[in-house]
C-alpha positions, 0 to 999 in steps of 0.5 A: 668802280667804272675803273674797275669795270673798265679794267675787267671787262675793257668796255668803258661805262660811258660806251655802254651808256651810249648803247643802253641810250641807243637801244631805248631811243630805238624802241621808243621809235618802234613801239611808238607808246602814248607819251611820244605821240603827245609830244609829237602832237605837242611839238606839232602845235607848237610848229603851226602856231609859229609857222602859219600857212599863208592864205591862198592868193588865188582864192579868196575863202569868206566866212558868213557868220550867223554870229551873236550880233545876228542872233540878238537883232533878228532873233534866235536860232533857229531862223525861218527858212525864208530867211535862209533863202533871202540871205542866200539869194543875196550871197548868191547875187554878189557873185561867189564861185560857191556857197557852203553851208556848216549848217544842218536842215533837219527838221520842217521849218516850225515858223511855217506860214502853211502849217496853221492849217494843221493846228489843232483849234482851226480844223473845225474853221470854215473850209474857206479859212482852211483852204487860205491857210493852206495857201500860205507859204510853205518856207522850206519850199521856198528855200528849196526853190532858192537853191535849185535856181541859185546861179551859183553852186550851193552844197549842204551838209550831213552827219554821219552817227553810230548807232548802238541798235543793229537794225536801222534804217539805212536812209540813202545819201545824195552822191555827186559822181562815182569813187574810182579806187587805185590799188587796194581796198579803202574801206577797212581804213576809214571811219566808219558809221552806221546812221545819219542826221541828213537834211531834208529830202527836199533840200538835198535834192535841189542843192548842187552837192551834199557832203559830210560835216563829221569832224574827229579830234585826236585823243587829246580832244584837239582837231587837226584833221579833217576827214576827206572820206567816210564810210556809211555802210559798204559806200564811201561818201565825201566831207563837206570840203571835197563836194564844193571842189566837185561844185566848183569844178564840175568834176564829179568822181573821186579817187583814192589811192590805198596800199596795204598800209592805209589810203595815200591820195583823195583826187578830185576837181583836179587835186590830189591831196595827201592824206593819213591812213584814214583818208584824213586831211592833216590842216596846216591852219593859218592862225587862230579864230578869225584869220579868214575874213567874216561878214556877219549875217544881219550885215548882208541881211541889211545889204550893209556888206562889200559885194566886191569882195565876194566876186569869185570867193568861197563862200562858208556860211555858219556861226561862231555864236557860242551858245549854238555849241560850233566851237571847237579846240584847234593847235592854233586856237581853244575856241575855233568856230567850226566853220572856219575849221572847214575854211583852213581845210579848204585853204590847205587844198586850195593853196596846196599847203600839205603835210605829208609823212612820206613812206620812208619816215619812219626809216629815216627816224631809225637811221637818224637814231642810229647815226646819232647813237654811234656818234654819242657811243665813239664820243663816250668811249673816249672819255 
């Protein structure tokens, strides 16, 4: 049959096969079907697992872990804010560059002694008793004072949300500095939200900075990227790690370089950070969970830790306890504490170990396919 085809048309069936394969691969490259996208992600995951990024030699990142041992020995979460203030004081006394909390302090501390004065069973108590109760310590105020008086910058977080309700009350979120735009309008490319779960105002006003804790997984539920900037209404707000860089450098402004295809670069704290079109940093993971150094919160509260390792370090406070539901799937580990995710993103920036897909990459892929196809057709036509 093949020899008959060659005699009638002068075309080798092998050459025809090469042409058809060329068209097939060009169509795949052009339309990027979900299967090809998934294969690309799996290949990327494989690369990360076998080529971990080195930890920054110039900047130490430490995780202070409210772990299962701490909860078992000191009590279930949430802890009294007075204990959080005590933890923060002990960390800052060791001289880190910055302390950031991957924790949302959204509600008043119900364990605060001064709240006893408002309990129904004490409303009829003598005036002297009620006055005494009102003068008992306010744990939220103690933490706010600790934040305000901290000798090193402290950064807190909040979560953006999306609500189906159209007329929701829009809260104001503190934001350091201005967003300076270079090029096109970035708003259409950013992940957009219409609500926010913010910390208590007393904390947000006392902290040196605040940033978003939002993380957005890919369609396969694996986290590979971290949005550095997000849209809330018609304003742009930074992620926690950008606020950390702002606090350390004391350079408050954020720059965004955008073209017609999306956001290209985020600038802050002296860093030029390449992103995808949505303003997300592609995290260059340094390994599985606990690649970064961990120190148990219980050890710090009991003064049983090496203070020297905290000097000039970037400290992230969070939890690895499974019961607190901050465990994520990432390319290098399927049980990865969320606080360490921010740590690896921060390490990517501090070490400047970026993944970047240049604008000419798609054209290069087409050219590569064409060259390989011409080679394949040439070889097959001689068979």
